[in-house]
BAMAR-455026 format. One line per field, with one value per residue: x, y, z of N, C-alpha, C in turn; residue in three letters. Coordinates in Angstrom, 2 decimals, always signed. Layout:
N
n_px	[X	...]
n_py	[Y	...]
n_pz	[Z	...]
ca_px	[X	...]
ca_py	[Y	...]
ca_pz	[Z	...]
c_px	[X	...]
c_py	[Y	...]
c_pz	[Z	...]
res	[ALA	...]
// end
This chain:
239
n_px	[+0.85	+0.55	+1.44	+0.28	+1.80	+2.89	+5.00	+7.34	+7.84	+9.16	+8.27	+6.97	+7.11	+5.22	+6.14	+5.86	+5.70	+8.83	+10.42	+12.64	+11.86	+11.28	+12.29	+11.22	+12.15	+11.90	+14.50	+16.05	+15.03	+15.76	+18.53	+18.89	+18.06	+19.85	+22.30	+21.09	+19.85	+22.08	+23.55	+21.72	+21.68	+24.38	+24.64	+22.68	+23.71	+26.20	+25.29	+23.84	+25.82	+27.60	+25.94	+25.10	+27.54	+28.28	+26.19	+26.62	+29.16	+28.60	+26.85	+28.59	+30.46	+28.76	+28.19	+30.68	+31.18	+30.53	+29.23	+31.43	+32.64	+32.78	+34.69	+35.53	+36.87	+36.46	+33.89	+32.25	+33.04	+31.71	+29.71	+31.30	+32.82	+31.08	+30.90	+31.91	+33.20	+35.24	+33.73	+31.37	+32.40	+33.22	+30.78	+29.52	+31.22	+30.92	+28.18	+28.30	+29.88	+28.26	+26.01	+27.11	+27.82	+25.29	+24.15	+25.83	+25.14	+22.51	+22.97	+24.43	+22.44	+20.44	+22.00	+22.50	+19.87	+19.41	+21.28	+20.20	+17.83	+18.84	+20.08	+17.84	+16.45	+18.34	+18.27	+15.66	+15.99	+17.77	+16.08	+14.06	+15.54	+16.56	+14.16	+13.30	+15.35	+15.02	+12.50	+13.07	+14.97	+13.39	+11.48	+13.07	+13.66	+11.12	+10.66	+12.65	+11.62	+12.21	+12.07	+11.30	+11.02	+7.71	+7.03	+5.83	+4.51	+3.33	+1.47	+0.22	-1.74	-3.31	-6.61	-6.19	-5.22	-2.55	-1.24	+1.07	+1.80	+3.98	+5.77	+7.64	+10.52	+10.86	+8.39	+8.02	+10.18	+9.46	+7.07	+7.98	+9.75	+8.01	+6.47	+8.46	+9.20	+6.75	+6.52	+8.66	+7.85	+5.47	+6.38	+6.86	+8.90	+9.39	+10.82	+11.74	+12.62	+13.41	+13.69	+15.45	+16.65	+20.09	+22.42	+21.70	+19.52	+17.80	+18.51	+20.66	+22.35	+22.10	+23.65	+22.20	+19.71	+17.96	+14.61	+13.99	+12.07	+9.34	+9.92	+12.03	+15.56	+18.12	+21.31	+24.33	+25.72	+23.69	+22.83	+24.65	+25.00	+26.75	+26.19	+26.27	+26.85	+30.11	+31.22	+30.38	+31.71	+34.51	+37.84	+40.21	+43.22	+46.47	+49.02]
n_py	[-1.19	+2.22	+5.27	+8.47	+11.58	+14.98	+16.73	+17.46	+15.63	+12.36	+9.51	+6.60	+3.21	+0.57	-2.62	-6.19	-8.07	-8.47	-7.55	-4.87	-1.39	+0.93	+4.08	+6.75	+9.66	+12.98	+13.97	+11.66	+10.56	+12.52	+12.30	+9.81	+10.34	+12.24	+11.59	+10.97	+13.38	+15.09	+13.78	+14.04	+16.83	+17.32	+15.67	+16.74	+19.31	+18.84	+17.62	+19.75	+21.75	+20.38	+19.64	+22.19	+23.35	+21.74	+22.33	+25.08	+25.04	+23.72	+25.60	+27.77	+26.75	+26.42	+29.07	+29.98	+28.43	+29.45	+29.80	+29.95	+32.14	+31.29	+31.97	+30.71	+30.72	+28.74	+27.75	+29.31	+28.98	+27.94	+29.80	+32.04	+31.07	+31.01	+33.62	+35.95	+38.42	+40.77	+42.45	+40.96	+38.80	+40.15	+41.07	+38.61	+37.47	+39.31	+39.01	+36.41	+36.62	+38.33	+36.67	+34.62	+36.06	+36.88	+34.39	+33.75	+35.71	+34.93	+32.42	+33.18	+34.69	+32.82	+31.24	+32.93	+33.09	+30.43	+30.28	+32.14	+30.77	+28.45	+29.65	+30.74	+28.37	+27.33	+29.11	+28.65	+26.00	+26.28	+27.63	+25.67	+23.49	+24.66	+25.12	+22.45	+21.38	+22.93	+21.97	+19.25	+19.49	+20.80	+18.79	+16.85	+18.19	+18.33	+15.60	+15.09	+16.34	+18.99	+21.94	+25.36	+28.74	+30.05	+31.11	+33.69	+34.54	+36.90	+37.97	+40.05	+40.33	+42.11	+41.46	+39.29	+37.78	+36.34	+34.26	+32.69	+30.66	+28.96	+26.61	+24.95	+24.87	+23.35	+23.08	+25.65	+25.84	+23.84	+24.89	+27.28	+26.14	+24.65	+26.75	+28.12	+26.16	+25.88	+28.45	+28.52	+26.55	+27.58	+29.82	+31.38	+31.88	+33.87	+33.64	+35.21	+35.28	+37.37	+37.37	+39.40	+40.81	+41.56	+42.03	+41.18	+42.96	+43.37	+45.41	+44.78	+44.23	+41.72	+39.46	+39.93	+37.89	+37.28	+36.24	+33.45	+33.44	+31.27	+28.85	+30.17	+30.79	+32.12	+33.70	+32.69	+34.92	+36.67	+36.11	+37.06	+39.94	+42.78	+44.08	+46.09	+49.09	+49.56	+52.00	+52.54	+50.82	+50.08	+50.87	+48.37	+48.00	+48.44	+45.92]
n_pz	[+0.00	-0.84	+0.56	+0.44	+0.61	+1.18	-1.26	-0.05	+1.91	+2.51	+0.53	+1.65	+1.19	+2.19	+2.77	+2.75	+5.82	+7.40	+5.32	+4.31	+4.70	+2.04	+1.13	-0.86	-2.20	-3.68	-4.07	-4.21	-6.55	-8.40	-8.24	-9.42	-12.00	-12.79	-14.31	-16.77	-17.54	-17.71	-19.71	-21.82	-22.20	-22.92	-25.19	-26.99	-27.28	-28.53	-30.89	-32.00	-32.50	-34.22	-36.41	-37.21	-37.93	-40.12	-41.92	-42.28	-43.44	-45.87	-47.01	-47.28	-49.13	-51.32	-51.93	-52.78	-55.03	-57.81	-61.17	-64.01	-66.65	-69.98	-72.65	-74.96	-78.15	-80.03	-80.00	-81.57	-84.18	-86.39	-87.01	-87.53	-89.62	-91.75	-92.43	-94.82	-95.13	-93.29	-91.65	-91.32	-89.87	-87.59	-86.55	-86.10	-84.21	-82.15	-81.48	-80.60	-78.26	-76.74	-76.41	-74.83	-72.56	-71.73	-71.12	-69.01	-67.12	-66.57	-65.40	-63.11	-61.86	-61.17	-59.58	-57.39	-56.48	-55.67	-53.60	-51.79	-51.23	-49.95	-47.73	-46.43	-45.79	-44.06	-41.90	-41.00	-40.29	-38.13	-36.30	-35.93	-34.89	-32.55	-31.14	-30.84	-29.25	-26.94	-26.17	-25.63	-23.55	-21.65	-21.25	-20.03	-17.66	-16.53	-16.19	-14.34	-12.14	-11.36	-9.43	-9.01	-7.71	-8.19	-11.49	-13.49	-16.59	-18.79	-21.61	-24.21	-27.04	-29.40	-28.99	-27.44	-24.50	-22.81	-20.31	-18.15	-15.48	-13.53	-11.54	-12.49	-14.36	-16.59	-17.91	-18.89	-20.69	-22.51	-23.60	-24.81	-26.66	-28.32	-29.38	-30.83	-32.74	-34.08	-35.15	-36.99	-38.76	-39.82	-41.10	-44.22	-46.82	-49.69	-52.79	-55.67	-59.10	-61.66	-65.03	-66.97	-69.92	-70.30	-71.88	-74.50	-75.67	-77.76	-79.44	-80.86	-83.97	-85.98	-88.36	-91.43	-92.81	-95.46	-96.18	-98.11	-100.94	-101.82	-104.27	-105.49	-105.75	-103.94	-104.27	-102.49	-101.43	-100.77	-98.26	-96.49	-95.34	-94.62	-91.61	-88.76	-90.82	-92.29	-91.67	-89.10	-87.52	-85.39	-86.39	-87.00	-85.19	-86.52	-86.84]
ca_px	[+0.00	+1.29	+0.94	+0.47	+2.11	+3.30	+6.23	+8.50	+8.06	+9.50	+7.22	+7.38	+6.38	+5.12	+6.27	+5.38	+6.47	+10.15	+11.17	+12.98	+11.04	+11.98	+11.89	+11.37	+12.07	+12.24	+15.94	+16.56	+14.62	+16.60	+19.87	+18.87	+17.90	+20.88	+23.13	+20.32	+19.67	+23.37	+23.85	+20.84	+22.15	+25.65	+24.41	+21.98	+24.62	+27.17	+24.58	+23.48	+27.00	+28.15	+25.04	+25.14	+28.83	+28.22	+25.30	+27.27	+30.24	+27.99	+26.35	+29.75	+30.99	+27.82	+28.34	+31.95	+31.18	+29.66	+29.60	+32.41	+32.35	+33.59	+34.81	+36.33	+36.50	+36.17	+32.46	+31.57	+33.76	+30.78	+29.08	+32.32	+33.30	+30.12	+31.02	+32.91	+33.94	+35.70	+32.61	+30.50	+33.08	+33.20	+29.42	+29.26	+31.98	+30.30	+26.95	+28.66	+30.32	+27.09	+25.18	+27.76	+27.70	+23.90	+23.98	+26.55	+24.33	+21.37	+23.47	+24.73	+21.18	+19.81	+22.89	+22.20	+18.55	+19.57	+21.99	+19.21	+16.93	+19.54	+20.27	+16.55	+16.20	+19.27	+17.74	+14.51	+16.53	+18.28	+14.94	+13.39	+16.42	+16.59	+12.90	+13.26	+16.26	+14.35	+11.43	+13.67	+15.54	+12.27	+10.89	+13.96	+13.48	+9.83	+10.85	+13.48	+10.87	+12.90	+11.14	+11.84	+9.94	+6.74	+7.35	+4.64	+4.78	+2.09	+1.62	-1.04	-1.69	-4.63	-7.65	-5.86	-4.34	-1.95	-0.47	+1.57	+2.37	+4.42	+6.95	+8.54	+11.17	+10.73	+7.16	+8.26	+11.05	+8.68	+6.13	+8.74	+10.27	+6.91	+6.14	+9.52	+9.07	+5.55	+6.79	+9.52	+7.09	+4.48	+7.04	+6.95	+9.74	+9.11	+11.99	+11.36	+13.69	+12.90	+14.64	+15.48	+17.87	+21.13	+23.27	+20.90	+18.32	+17.03	+19.05	+21.80	+22.11	+22.76	+23.87	+20.90	+19.48	+16.65	+13.78	+13.99	+10.71	+9.08	+10.10	+13.18	+16.83	+18.97	+22.73	+24.85	+26.13	+22.53	+22.61	+25.70	+25.00	+27.51	+25.45	+26.04	+27.76	+31.52	+31.58	+30.04	+32.53	+35.85	+38.91	+41.16	+44.57	+47.48	+49.99]
ca_py	[+0.00	+3.46	+6.36	+9.74	+12.71	+16.15	+16.52	+17.71	+14.50	+11.15	+8.56	+5.34	+2.07	-0.48	-3.93	-7.30	-8.24	-9.07	-6.85	-3.49	-0.32	+1.71	+5.48	+7.38	+11.11	+13.66	+14.08	+10.36	+10.43	+13.42	+11.73	+8.72	+10.88	+13.24	+11.21	+11.03	+14.79	+15.63	+13.19	+14.64	+18.19	+17.25	+15.09	+17.69	+20.43	+18.38	+17.44	+21.06	+22.43	+19.63	+19.78	+23.59	+23.57	+21.10	+23.10	+26.35	+24.75	+23.45	+26.86	+28.57	+26.19	+26.71	+30.47	+30.16	+27.70	+30.12	+29.45	+30.79	+32.62	+30.61	+32.74	+29.91	+31.12	+27.60	+27.45	+30.09	+28.86	+27.68	+31.07	+32.91	+30.49	+31.34	+35.04	+36.12	+39.66	+41.05	+43.02	+39.85	+38.05	+40.97	+41.04	+37.26	+37.30	+40.16	+38.36	+35.21	+37.03	+38.83	+35.53	+33.94	+36.91	+36.81	+33.10	+33.82	+36.51	+34.11	+31.41	+33.83	+35.12	+31.67	+30.80	+33.76	+32.70	+29.17	+30.57	+32.75	+29.72	+27.62	+30.42	+30.80	+27.06	+27.15	+29.88	+27.91	+24.81	+26.71	+27.88	+24.42	+22.72	+25.31	+24.82	+21.04	+21.18	+23.50	+21.07	+18.06	+19.85	+21.03	+17.49	+16.21	+18.88	+17.88	+14.22	+15.13	+17.01	+20.20	+22.96	+26.68	+29.65	+30.23	+32.10	+34.12	+35.22	+37.43	+38.57	+40.54	+40.55	+42.62	+41.15	+38.01	+37.87	+35.06	+34.28	+31.38	+30.64	+27.59	+26.45	+24.02	+25.49	+22.47	+23.40	+26.91	+25.54	+23.07	+25.79	+28.15	+25.33	+24.35	+28.00	+28.39	+25.20	+26.23	+29.68	+28.21	+25.76	+28.43	+30.90	+31.10	+32.84	+33.92	+34.01	+35.41	+35.59	+38.01	+37.30	+40.62	+40.80	+42.52	+42.35	+41.01	+43.75	+43.54	+46.49	+44.28	+44.07	+40.49	+39.30	+39.86	+36.71	+37.47	+35.05	+32.99	+33.20	+29.91	+28.65	+30.90	+30.46	+33.29	+33.37	+32.64	+36.22	+37.42	+35.79	+37.67	+41.38	+43.36	+45.01	+47.46	+49.56	+49.59	+53.30	+52.57	+49.85	+50.60	+50.44	+47.51	+48.55	+47.76	+45.21]
ca_pz	[+0.00	-0.95	+1.41	-0.23	+1.48	+0.41	-2.01	+0.80	+2.78	+1.76	+0.25	+2.26	+0.67	+3.19	+2.18	+3.55	+7.06	+7.24	+4.27	+4.70	+4.13	+1.00	+1.08	-2.16	-2.08	-4.94	-4.23	-4.67	-7.96	-9.18	-8.31	-10.39	-13.36	-13.09	-15.47	-18.02	-17.91	-18.14	-21.02	-22.83	-22.49	-23.64	-26.52	-27.84	-27.58	-29.53	-32.16	-32.56	-33.03	-35.36	-37.55	-37.66	-38.60	-41.44	-42.78	-42.59	-44.38	-47.17	-47.55	-47.67	-50.37	-52.41	-52.31	-53.49	-56.30	-58.77	-62.54	-64.68	-68.00	-70.99	-73.90	-75.89	-79.51	-80.90	-80.02	-82.62	-85.44	-87.51	-87.39	-88.11	-90.88	-92.81	-92.78	-95.87	-94.96	-91.93	-90.90	-90.92	-88.81	-86.38	-86.01	-85.59	-82.97	-81.12	-81.04	-79.84	-76.93	-76.02	-76.02	-73.71	-71.37	-71.30	-70.45	-67.74	-66.20	-66.15	-64.47	-61.83	-61.25	-60.54	-58.51	-56.23	-55.96	-54.94	-52.35	-50.89	-50.79	-48.98	-46.49	-45.75	-45.19	-42.95	-40.77	-40.49	-39.63	-36.83	-35.43	-35.58	-34.02	-31.25	-30.46	-30.47	-28.11	-25.76	-25.75	-25.04	-22.26	-20.74	-20.89	-19.05	-16.38	-15.98	-15.73	-13.15	-11.07	-10.90	-8.97	-8.74	-7.30	-9.28	-12.53	-14.21	-17.85	-19.36	-22.93	-24.76	-28.49	-29.82	-28.00	-26.81	-23.33	-22.46	-19.07	-17.75	-14.13	-13.27	-10.70	-13.16	-15.53	-17.76	-18.65	-19.61	-21.84	-23.50	-24.28	-25.71	-27.76	-29.25	-30.08	-31.80	-33.84	-34.84	-35.92	-38.14	-39.73	-40.48	-41.86	-45.65	-47.53	-51.12	-53.59	-57.06	-60.05	-62.86	-66.14	-67.78	-70.75	-69.91	-73.03	-75.71	-75.41	-78.99	-80.27	-81.61	-85.41	-86.41	-89.80	-92.09	-93.63	-96.06	-96.35	-99.49	-101.41	-102.28	-105.70	-105.99	-105.13	-103.80	-104.22	-101.11	-100.89	-100.30	-96.86	-95.70	-95.55	-93.50	-90.76	-89.20	-91.86	-91.92	-91.11	-87.69	-86.79	-85.09	-87.30	-86.29	-85.07	-87.34	-86.00]
c_px	[+0.89	+0.63	+1.28	+0.69	+2.49	+4.63	+7.46	+8.82	+8.39	+8.28	+7.69	+6.50	+6.40	+5.13	+5.70	+6.22	+7.79	+11.00	+11.46	+12.07	+11.88	+11.42	+12.18	+11.13	+12.36	+13.74	+16.54	+16.22	+15.47	+18.03	+19.94	+18.78	+18.98	+21.79	+22.38	+20.15	+20.97	+23.75	+23.00	+21.31	+23.44	+25.45	+23.71	+22.87	+25.62	+26.49	+24.26	+24.69	+27.58	+27.26	+25.04	+26.43	+28.82	+27.33	+25.93	+28.41	+29.68	+27.47	+27.49	+30.35	+30.06	+27.92	+29.60	+31.96	+30.17	+30.12	+30.57	+31.98	+33.32	+33.55	+35.70	+35.94	+36.13	+34.68	+31.72	+32.25	+32.81	+30.14	+30.09	+32.79	+32.36	+30.17	+32.18	+33.77	+34.36	+34.58	+31.65	+31.12	+33.06	+31.82	+29.11	+29.98	+31.38	+29.02	+27.24	+29.07	+29.14	+26.18	+25.78	+27.66	+26.27	+23.63	+24.67	+25.76	+23.14	+21.81	+23.77	+23.45	+20.52	+20.70	+22.65	+20.84	+18.64	+20.30	+21.04	+18.23	+17.58	+19.75	+18.96	+16.19	+17.11	+18.78	+16.53	+14.95	+17.06	+17.13	+14.25	+14.23	+16.49	+15.31	+12.81	+14.16	+15.65	+13.25	+11.99	+14.26	+14.44	+11.61	+11.76	+13.85	+12.16	+9.96	+11.69	+12.84	+11.63	+11.86	+11.91	+10.71	+8.99	+7.12	+6.09	+5.05	+3.44	+2.39	+0.24	-0.85	-3.10	-5.65	-7.37	-4.86	-3.86	-1.14	-0.10	+2.22	+2.72	+5.65	+7.96	+9.20	+11.06	+9.50	+7.35	+9.13	+10.30	+7.75	+6.86	+9.32	+9.20	+6.52	+7.18	+9.45	+7.86	+5.78	+7.66	+8.78	+6.12	+5.11	+7.20	+7.74	+9.49	+10.34	+11.56	+12.58	+13.05	+13.98	+14.48	+16.75	+18.83	+21.96	+22.51	+19.56	+17.44	+17.52	+20.27	+21.41	+22.82	+23.01	+22.53	+20.82	+18.08	+15.93	+13.73	+12.56	+10.56	+9.18	+11.27	+14.42	+17.69	+20.43	+23.23	+25.21	+24.94	+22.26	+23.68	+25.78	+25.70	+26.70	+26.07	+27.04	+29.19	+31.92	+31.31	+30.87	+33.89	+36.88	+39.91	+42.54	+45.55	+48.48	+51.28]
c_py	[+1.23	+4.53	+7.68	+10.83	+13.86	+15.87	+16.73	+16.53	+13.26	+10.26	+7.19	+4.24	+0.96	-1.83	-4.99	-7.42	-8.96	-8.42	-5.42	-2.49	+0.53	+3.12	+6.05	+8.88	+11.73	+13.78	+12.77	+10.15	+11.32	+12.91	+10.58	+9.23	+11.89	+12.82	+11.30	+12.48	+15.41	+15.08	+13.77	+16.04	+18.17	+16.72	+16.05	+18.88	+20.03	+18.22	+18.78	+21.74	+21.70	+19.80	+21.21	+23.88	+22.94	+21.89	+24.42	+26.13	+24.49	+24.73	+27.74	+28.06	+26.47	+28.16	+30.68	+29.48	+28.32	+29.76	+30.44	+31.15	+31.98	+31.42	+32.01	+30.25	+29.96	+27.30	+28.21	+30.01	+28.66	+28.97	+31.99	+32.39	+30.81	+32.81	+35.22	+37.36	+39.83	+41.61	+41.93	+39.04	+38.83	+40.95	+39.68	+37.03	+38.11	+39.53	+37.11	+35.56	+37.55	+37.69	+34.78	+34.77	+36.92	+35.50	+33.09	+34.61	+35.70	+33.05	+32.02	+34.26	+33.96	+31.07	+31.62	+33.41	+31.40	+29.37	+31.21	+31.71	+28.84	+28.36	+30.55	+29.49	+26.82	+27.91	+29.18	+26.64	+25.16	+26.95	+26.61	+23.59	+23.33	+25.03	+23.37	+20.75	+21.76	+22.57	+19.82	+18.36	+20.11	+19.73	+16.75	+16.87	+18.46	+16.46	+14.16	+15.85	+18.19	+21.26	+24.23	+27.54	+29.91	+31.38	+32.41	+34.93	+35.64	+38.11	+38.97	+40.86	+40.85	+42.32	+39.86	+38.23	+36.47	+35.23	+32.85	+31.52	+29.19	+27.63	+25.50	+24.72	+24.64	+22.78	+24.67	+26.65	+24.77	+23.99	+26.70	+27.37	+25.00	+25.60	+28.31	+27.43	+25.53	+27.47	+29.39	+27.39	+26.65	+29.55	+30.48	+32.23	+32.73	+34.43	+34.06	+35.79	+36.16	+38.02	+38.53	+40.60	+41.90	+42.97	+42.21	+41.67	+43.96	+44.64	+46.04	+44.07	+42.81	+40.50	+39.08	+38.62	+36.84	+36.14	+34.70	+32.73	+31.78	+29.83	+29.40	+30.49	+31.71	+32.86	+33.38	+34.01	+37.05	+37.20	+36.37	+39.15	+42.03	+44.44	+44.97	+47.89	+49.65	+50.92	+53.39	+51.61	+50.44	+50.03	+49.59	+48.13	+47.74	+47.08	+46.00]
c_pz	[+0.00	-0.12	+0.76	+0.81	+0.59	-0.25	-1.16	+1.70	+1.96	+1.59	+0.72	+1.70	+1.72	+2.50	+3.13	+4.82	+6.81	+6.18	+4.73	+4.01	+3.19	+0.99	-0.30	-1.99	-3.44	-5.15	-4.72	-6.15	-8.86	-9.29	-9.31	-11.82	-13.73	-14.24	-16.79	-18.47	-18.39	-19.51	-22.13	-23.20	-23.31	-25.05	-27.46	-28.20	-28.65	-30.89	-32.81	-33.19	-34.24	-36.58	-38.09	-38.40	-40.00	-42.39	-43.19	-43.58	-45.77	-47.81	-48.02	-48.98	-51.55	-52.86	-53.14	-54.86	-57.26	-60.19	-63.13	-66.09	-68.98	-72.27	-74.89	-77.32	-80.41	-80.99	-81.11	-83.96	-86.61	-87.97	-88.06	-89.46	-92.03	-93.21	-93.75	-95.66	-93.50	-91.07	-90.43	-89.79	-87.49	-85.72	-85.41	-84.27	-81.83	-80.59	-80.21	-78.40	-76.11	-75.56	-74.83	-72.43	-70.84	-70.57	-69.09	-66.70	-65.69	-65.15	-63.11	-61.11	-60.52	-59.45	-57.24	-55.63	-55.17	-53.62	-51.34	-50.36	-49.72	-47.66	-45.72	-45.08	-43.98	-41.71	-40.16	-39.78	-38.24	-35.85	-34.99	-34.63	-32.63	-30.47	-30.01	-29.27	-26.84	-25.25	-25.08	-23.66	-21.24	-20.31	-19.88	-17.68	-15.72	-15.44	-14.46	-11.97	-10.49	-10.55	-8.66	-8.19	-8.47	-10.21	-13.31	-15.43	-18.45	-20.68	-23.44	-26.22	-28.97	-28.70	-27.25	-25.68	-22.97	-21.18	-18.71	-16.38	-13.80	-12.38	-11.32	-14.34	-16.78	-18.59	-19.46	-20.84	-22.92	-24.28	-25.25	-26.89	-28.78	-30.04	-31.15	-32.98	-34.71	-35.69	-37.13	-39.19	-40.50	-41.29	-43.31	-46.31	-49.03	-51.85	-55.06	-57.89	-61.30	-63.93	-67.02	-68.61	-70.34	-71.10	-74.35	-75.49	-76.63	-79.88	-81.06	-83.07	-85.87	-87.91	-90.48	-92.95	-94.22	-96.24	-97.83	-99.94	-101.95	-103.81	-106.29	-105.22	-105.11	-103.76	-102.78	-100.56	-100.43	-98.82	-95.94	-96.04	-94.37	-92.78	-89.37	-90.25	-91.34	-91.30	-89.61	-86.86	-86.50	-86.05	-86.53	-86.30	-85.89	-86.44	-85.88]
res	[UNK	UNK	UNK	UNK	UNK	UNK	UNK	UNK	UNK	UNK	UNK	UNK	UNK	UNK	UNK	UNK	UNK	UNK	UNK	UNK	UNK	UNK	UNK	UNK	UNK	UNK	UNK	UNK	UNK	UNK	UNK	UNK	UNK	UNK	UNK	UNK	UNK	UNK	UNK	UNK	UNK	UNK	UNK	UNK	UNK	UNK	UNK	UNK	UNK	UNK	UNK	UNK	UNK	UNK	UNK	UNK	UNK	UNK	UNK	UNK	UNK	UNK	UNK	UNK	UNK	UNK	UNK	UNK	UNK	UNK	UNK	UNK	UNK	UNK	UNK	UNK	UNK	UNK	UNK	UNK	UNK	UNK	UNK	UNK	UNK	UNK	UNK	UNK	UNK	UNK	UNK	UNK	UNK	UNK	UNK	UNK	UNK	UNK	UNK	UNK	UNK	UNK	UNK	UNK	UNK	UNK	UNK	UNK	UNK	UNK	UNK	UNK	UNK	UNK	UNK	UNK	UNK	UNK	UNK	UNK	UNK	UNK	UNK	UNK	UNK	UNK	UNK	UNK	UNK	UNK	UNK	UNK	UNK	UNK	UNK	UNK	UNK	UNK	UNK	UNK	UNK	UNK	UNK	UNK	UNK	UNK	UNK	UNK	UNK	UNK	UNK	UNK	UNK	UNK	UNK	UNK	UNK	UNK	UNK	UNK	UNK	UNK	UNK	UNK	UNK	UNK	UNK	UNK	UNK	UNK	UNK	UNK	UNK	UNK	UNK	UNK	UNK	UNK	UNK	UNK	UNK	UNK	UNK	UNK	UNK	UNK	UNK	UNK	UNK	UNK	UNK	UNK	UNK	UNK	UNK	UNK	UNK	UNK	UNK	UNK	UNK	UNK	UNK	UNK	UNK	UNK	UNK	UNK	UNK	UNK	UNK	UNK	UNK	UNK	UNK	UNK	UNK	UNK	UNK	UNK	UNK	UNK	UNK	UNK	UNK	UNK	UNK	UNK	UNK	UNK	UNK	UNK	UNK	UNK	UNK	UNK	UNK	UNK	UNK]
// end
């Protein structure tokens, strides 16, 4: 038979005749759970710092690994080979470089968007992990029956009044941890990428290629018209 008394008095379990009596006090229970609580705190702290360091290292490497600009002249040899005059070759080469620079800008734009997305997820991960650790630590305090002087927390938001009064620090930690996890889950970050031409804005003058009417055949030189005029092009420097 168990005898119920106040928390300050020991709990005595009456056994059968001839068996020793066993006293159970909150201090004895806390001493038994002390290794578990210490191990939980140390383990969660190590996990938090190791996981955060790995995530930060991965994010740092992703920021540094940005795409490069390839200006290899061999990729535009076909377009340049079809140009007969120097002006046509100059225009073809210029369009090739502008197209590569435009592709490079698009790659960098989406790279920055992906980095922002990863950084936002990392911040949400930190918030969720912090809330989960607070909840676990608070649960261990509740299990260990830790008691402190009553703590009262009050908050007011518009027409909603909230107040919390508890003598257990574990309950306070659990509530704050759950609120933090809920806030990180409900948070929604919006990332938008607007593709706007930077170099190929439509004002470039490509090599003119007239449309061949049906049933007729145009000579090859009709498809290579030097545009823009030679007077508007810079004069190449003599060697």
